N, C-alpha and C positions, 0 to 999 in steps of 0.2 A: 504493499499500500504506500503510495506516495504522499507524504506529508509535507506541507509548506507551512511554516509557522511565522506568522508576521508580527511585528511589534513597532511601536514608535509613532502612532498616530496621536492626534490630540487637537486641542484648540490653541491657535496662535494668532497674534495680532498681524495685520498687514505689514509686510516688510520683515517679518520674522523668519526663523529657520526651524526645520524639523529634520530628523533623520529617521527613515524607515529602514527596518531590518527584516530580512526573510531568511530563515534557517531551514535546511533540509539535510538529507543524508548525504554522505560522501559519494556514494555511487550515483544518486540522482544528480547531484551537482556536477559531477564529472563528465556526464553525458548530455548536458542540457544547455541550451541557450536560455538565459534567465531574463525576465522582464518585469516591469512594473506597468500596470494598467490602472485606469481610473473610470469610474462611472458615477453619473448624476442621474437623479430620477427622471425617467422618460427619454434617456439618452442611451446610445450604445456605449459599450465599454471601448475605451480607446487606448492605444499604446502610448505611454508616457516616455518610457526609456527601455532599451533593451541592451544586452551585453552577451556576446558569444563566448564560447570556451576560451578563444584566443584573446579575448579582451576588446574586440571591436565593439563600438558602441553606436547607438542610434537614438535620436531624441525627437519627440514631437516639437514642432516649430516654436510653439508658445513657451516651452520651457527651456530652450537652448539658451545657455549662458547663465541659467539660474539653478538648474537641477544637474547633479552628477551621479551617474550610476557606477558602481564598482562592485568587484567580486573579491571576497576574502576567502582565498582558497584553503587556508588553514582552519577556518571556522565553518567552511561550507555554507557561506552566507553571502547574499546579495544585499547591498546597501543602496539606498536612494537618499543622497543629501539634497535637501530642498532649501534654497535661500531665496531671498527677496519674494516671499510668498505673497500672492495676491488673492483677493476674495474668490476670483474665478477658478482658483486652484482647489477650492472646496469640493471634495468628492469622497467616495469610498475608493481606497487604493487597494489593488489586488496584485499579489505576487504570482507569477506565472513561470513555470518550468516546461520547456518544450524539448522533448527528445530529439536530438539532431538526426538520428538514424530513422526514426519512424514518424516524426511529426506529432506524435501523441502529446497532448497539452494538459497540464495539471494546474490547479488553482489553489491559492490560499483562501482563507476565510474572509479576507478583507479588513481593513482598518480605515477608520474614519479620520479624515483631515478636515478640519474646519478653520478657515482664515476669516477672522472677524474681529472688529474692534468693539 
């Protein structure tokens, strides 16, 4: 069973920072492209940032320069550092692991990020 355990969401003021963390098992981490998605009510889940096993990254345009995704290979964890947060970043953020060999995709339970004064 694939488990993705997320942490780090919460309430932050505009301009503030948060760090999201997603931990999984060593074997899952080693065979997967990892990503963070977000979803707001009535909208489709969208990719925020992704990182391959080799460390190549991709970002949604609105977060470029503000968010940074990284992999901690020692801890089998993917991190999302979010700076200069805006109210429009408010969403439930989901961790995703996609097996490079099969394309199978697995999701974490989601963590709420609220940016509000």
